[in-house]
N, C-alpha and C positions, 0 to 999 in steps of 0.2 A: 409404492409411495414415490414421490417425485423429489427432486432437491431444489431449493431456494438458492439464490446467489446474492449477494451482497457486495458490490464494488463501487469504487471511486470514478467519479464522471470528469474530474478535472487532472491535474497534475499532481495528484497525490495529496497527502496532508488533510483530507475531507473530514476527518473525524469518525472514520470507520471502526475503530476499535470499540469506542464508547457504545456506538450503534448495536454491534454485534453481542457485546456484554448485555445491552438491555434487552435485546431479542432472543438470547440465549434460552430463557426458561420456557420458550415455546418450541424449543428443538431438542432433540436427544443427541445430535452430533454436531459438532463446529469442525469443519475441515478447511485447512489452507491449501491452495492449489498452486501457487506459484511465489516467485520472489524468494528472498532471503533475508540475511541481518542488515540489509539497507533499508528495510521497512521497519518503521517505528510505530507500532498501535497503543495510544496512550489511554490510558483508563482512570477515572478519578471516583473514588466512593469511600464514605467513611473518614474523609480528611486526608487521605492518602492517593498520591500519585503512583501508576504502575506502566511501566513500558515494557512491551513484548517485542520482540524482533522476529522469532521463528515460531513461537508457540500461539496458538489460535486464542482468540479473546474470549473462548470460554472455558479457560482454565480455572477461573475464580469461583464456578459453579460446581459443586461437589458430585452433582448427580448428571454432570453431562460428560461425553466421551469428546475427546481432542484428537483430531487427526492431522497429520502432516503429510501432504500427499507427495507423490512422486516427482511432480513438477517444481516442488521448493528445492532451494540448495541450502546446505546446512554448514556452518563453521562450528565445530566441536568446542572451540574456545568461547565463543559467543554464547552457544546453546549452553554449556556448563554454568557460566555465570548467570544466565537466566534462569536456569532451574534452581541454582544455589539462592538467589534472590527470593524466588517464590517459596522455596522452603523455610526460609527463615519466617515467612509470613504466614506458616501453617499450611501452605498447598503440597499436597503430596503429588508430584508430577509424575510418579511411576504408576499411580493409580489407575488414572484415566486419561493417559496420553498415548497416543500410538504413533509411529512413525514408517513410513514407507521405505523399505530397504532397498526402493529404487531410486530415492533421492540422492542427489550428488554432494560430494563433500568438497568444500573449499579448503584447499591445502596452504601451508604459510607461503608457498612460491606463488600462489595465485594472487596472494597480496602484492607481493613484490611485482610481479607481471601488471597489475594493475596501476600501480605507481608508475612503472617505466613507460607503460602505453598512454596515461594522461600527461606525463611530462613531455612525451614525444609530440603531442599535439600543440603545444605551444599557445598561440593565442586562440587556438580552436578546440580549447579544452571543453569538454562536455560537463563538467562539474561531477566527475564520479565520487562516490562515497568511498573510495579505495578499500573497499571490502573485499575485493577480488571477485565480484559477481559477475562481470563481463568474461574475464578469462576463464572462470568455471563454467559458465554456458558454453563459451567456445570449445573447451574441451568435451562437453557432452555431446556437442554438434559433430565434432571430429573423431568422436568414439574413442577417446583418450582417458575420459575420465574415471574417478574412483566413485562409487556409490557406497551409501551406508551399510549395505549387506556385505559388502567386501571387507569391511572390519573384522567379521567373524570366521573369515577364511585363514587358511594356513599360510597362504602366500601373500597376506597383504602388505608386509613390510618390503618383501620384493616388488610388488606393484607400485606401492608408495615412491620407492626408490627411483624407479624406471621413470616414473612421472615427473618426479622432482629434477631429475638430470635433464630431461626433455626442456623444462621450464629453465633451467640454470643455462642451457645453451642459448635460448631465446634471450634471456637476460643479458648474455654478454653480447649480442648483437646491438642491444641497445646502449651498451658502454655503461651499465649499471653496477656499482661496486657494491656487491652483496655484502661484502663484510662490514662496510661502512653504514648501512641502512639499517634503520631501526622500525619495528612493527610493533604497534602500542607502546613505543618507549624500550623495547627489548631487542637486543641482537636476533639475527635469524636463529643462530642454535639454541639461545635460550627460550626463543618463541616456540620453535620447533619440540622443546622437551615438554613445555608446557601443553603444546597442542597434542602430544602422544598421551600425556596423562588424561586430557579430557577426552580422547578417544576411548581410553579405559573406562572412563564413566559414563561414556556413551553406550558401552556394551551392555550397561544394566537396565537400559530402555527397553519397550517393547517395539521391536522390529518386526513388522508384518509385511505379506503381500496385499498392500492397501486396496487395490483394485478390486480384488476378490471379496475383502472385508467390506467396502462400502457398497458394493453391489448387493452382497448377502444382507446388509443392514436395511437397504432400501426395500429388499423382497421380505423382510420381516416387518414391513411398515414403520420403520423409524424416520422420524424426520430429520433431514440434513440440511444445516446452512452452509454454504461455501463461501469463504471468507477472503477477498480479494486483498492484495496488497499494492502500494504504488496506486496509479490512476490510469483512465482510459486514454488520456493524452501522452502518457508515457509508453505505451504499448509499443512493442517492437515492430510491429506491421503498420498500425494505424496512428500512431504518435507522432509528434513533431521531429522525426528523425532528421539528423543522427541523435539529436538530443532526448533520448529516451532509454528506458531500462532494457534489460537482456531477455525478457520473457513477455508472454502475452498475458497482459492485464485484464483483458476483457473476457466477456462470458463465455466464448469460444475456447479458452483458455482452461476452462473448468473441465472441459471433457477430457483434453490431453493432460492435463495436471492432476486428475484424480482416476481417470480410467472409467469414465461412464458415458453413455451414450447421450446424444442431444436431446432426444425425446424424453429423458428423464428429467429435462430442467423445466419448472413451473415458474415462479415468480422470481423477478429480477429486480432487486432493490437498488436503486442507484442514488448514491450519497453525493452531494455537493453543499460547498460553503454558499453562503448567501453573497459572498465576494470570491475573488479568485487569488490564489498564491502559487508562487512555484519556487523552486529551489534549485541553483545551479544556473547553467548557461541555458540557451534557446530562445525562440520567439515567445513573447506574451504581450499580444495586441492591447490590452487595456491596462498594461503596468502603470502605476502611478509613481512619481518620482518627488512628489510634494508632501506637505505636512499631512495631508489627508491619508496618503499611503503609509506615511509613518505612525497615524492614529490608528489605523488598521492593525498594523504590525503591534502596536503597543497593547491595545485594548484586546487583541486576539492571542497574544503571546505566541507570535508567529515566529517561532525559533524552532530548528529541526529536532525532533526527539532522539534522533539517531546521531546527528552530526552537530547539532548546536547552532548551525548556520543560520542567519537571519532569512526569513523566507521574503521573497519580493511579492507586494500586494498590488492588487488592481481591482478594478470593477468586475461585476460579474458578465461573462461573456455568453450571450444568448445564442449566438450562431454555433460556437463551440459545444454547449451544453446540449443542443438539438442534434449535433452530430454524434455525441457520445450516446445519446438516448437511443439514435438509430442503430448504431453499432452494436449495441448491448441488448437491444430488445427490452428496454426498461420498462416494466410494469407500474412501478411505484416510486416516486421520488422522495428523498429524505433530505432536508434543508438543515445544515448545521450552523452553527456560529451566528445566528441571527441576532444573538444579543450583543454582538460587537458594534453593531449599527445603533445601540443605544445612544441618543445624544447626538446623532448625526443630523444637521440640518438639513442637507440634500443628500440623496443617494441617486446614483447614475447606474445605468445598464448597457453595455454594448448591444444595440437592437438589431445593428446589420453592419455588414463590412461592404465598403465600395473599393472600387478599382479601376482607375481609370474614368471616375465618375459614374461607374456603372456598379449596380448591386450585385455581389457574389455571394455564394454559399460558403460555409466553411470548409477549408480543405486543407489538412496539414502539408499538402506538397505544395500547394501555392501560397502557404503560410511561410514556407521556407524560400520559395523563389522569388516572391513578390513583397512591396511593400502595401500592405492592406490599410486602408483608412477605417477607422470605427466612427460609426453614427452612435451618438449617446442619447439615450432616452432618460430624463430625468424625474425623480420621484421626490415627494415630499417626505423627509425623515420622522421617526417616531423618538420623542423626546422623553422617553420613560423607560424604567427599567422592567423588562419582560421576564424576569427571573422568577417572580412569584405569580406569574399567570397558571392557572390550574387547567384550563382548557381553551380550546382555539377562540371561542368567542370573546375570551377577556383579552385578547391580543389588540393593540393598538390598531384604529380603522387604517392608518396610513400603512401598517406593516400587512394587514390583510388584503388590501390593493396591490401590494408589492407581489405577495403570494399568487393572487388572482391573476396577475399579469404572467407570471411564470408558467401557471397551468394552462393560461389560455394558447401561449406562445408555443408551448411543448405539447400540447395535448395529453398531458400526463398528471396525475394527482399529487400533490404535494402530501403524502399520506402521513409524514412525521416532521416534526420542528423540534430541533434541539436549542433549548433556552439558557444553558449554562453548561460548565464543563463538568459537572457532578452527573452520575448515572440517573439522579432523580430529575434533571431538567429535560425532560421529554414530554412532548404533547402529541398525542396521536389525534389526528384530524380524521383518518378512517378507523373507526372504532372495531371495524370487523375484519381488520388486516390478517388475523392469524387464523381466522374461522373457516 
């Protein structure tokens, strides 16, 4: 059996969590392969909103196995809060959640390092979530990191102390007053005590050699969906560097983040919004600063599920979308938040870029180095609520024309359209998607 992949094609926040939740009944296993608590996947059903940070979005389905792969980094504090919240809702996280013992841990001192590094950048801040993501991945690459499997070893406390001291030495070079700083409102010592308690909780989870596990499941013909976090344009290598995350968010990251061969990958579902959003710093060619952008923000509730920060909003960027499809080998497109355009008189799309009056392709390197101009194509909006549409043919004609344009430009089928925040608001244009 092969593994399918679902990931974001923009700057994150595309609505991947909801789509994974809807797709889950068609899969035996949902596996996270990168990122950490800087990701926030929001799901809404039965009148309730649920936000997941580490745990795969299939956790609400009782008969689905959920796997956190080796490419994910884990903050025990956030993880414990997440599992506690799930268990109050009747979800038994110990039943069907498995965690790689090679996933790296975010230490309290990683959080302080993240703060010190971001402050040191001054006006060049990248907009870090300050969750300790970058410093943790740095330690991983530098071969200093602690992994989840280490917490079961007799010398864990010794390893922890050694790495903390290394971090404190770095913090001193930045002039950070450790005793004066707070982490989530707590002093370092208070936070560290709670962190250690969370580590004890973590020991009760199922820690496994995930690469052996996932390959054995594929050999047993189990259907697996790999769930990405963040988005393609935040990829460490192919995103708008340095305003990126610290992991590989693209299809290639599935192989290193789960330990599977490239030949095992089958379908790649690329999720994108009907428009674009971005959180934090970095280039955003189609960004809107007017009432239209604010209307997108309000109707789309564009505020970070992890940080609460307002998202920057703009028109759909077609060159960037085609770039993301190319990088990931996308087989099927999933369009979310089409309902945000309900009532828009006009809808625009960046059809191409120009530089010095010459048409240019999307390039994240050029995006950083040059001032690209967007050529905008205009569409008539749809002035009706699409939430009650039960099939593709019921969509307003102007919306169908918008989707037809996207398919023609990308040479990729928009197989799924989301029409509301709830898991019921899904239209499958491709009825044979899971056959």
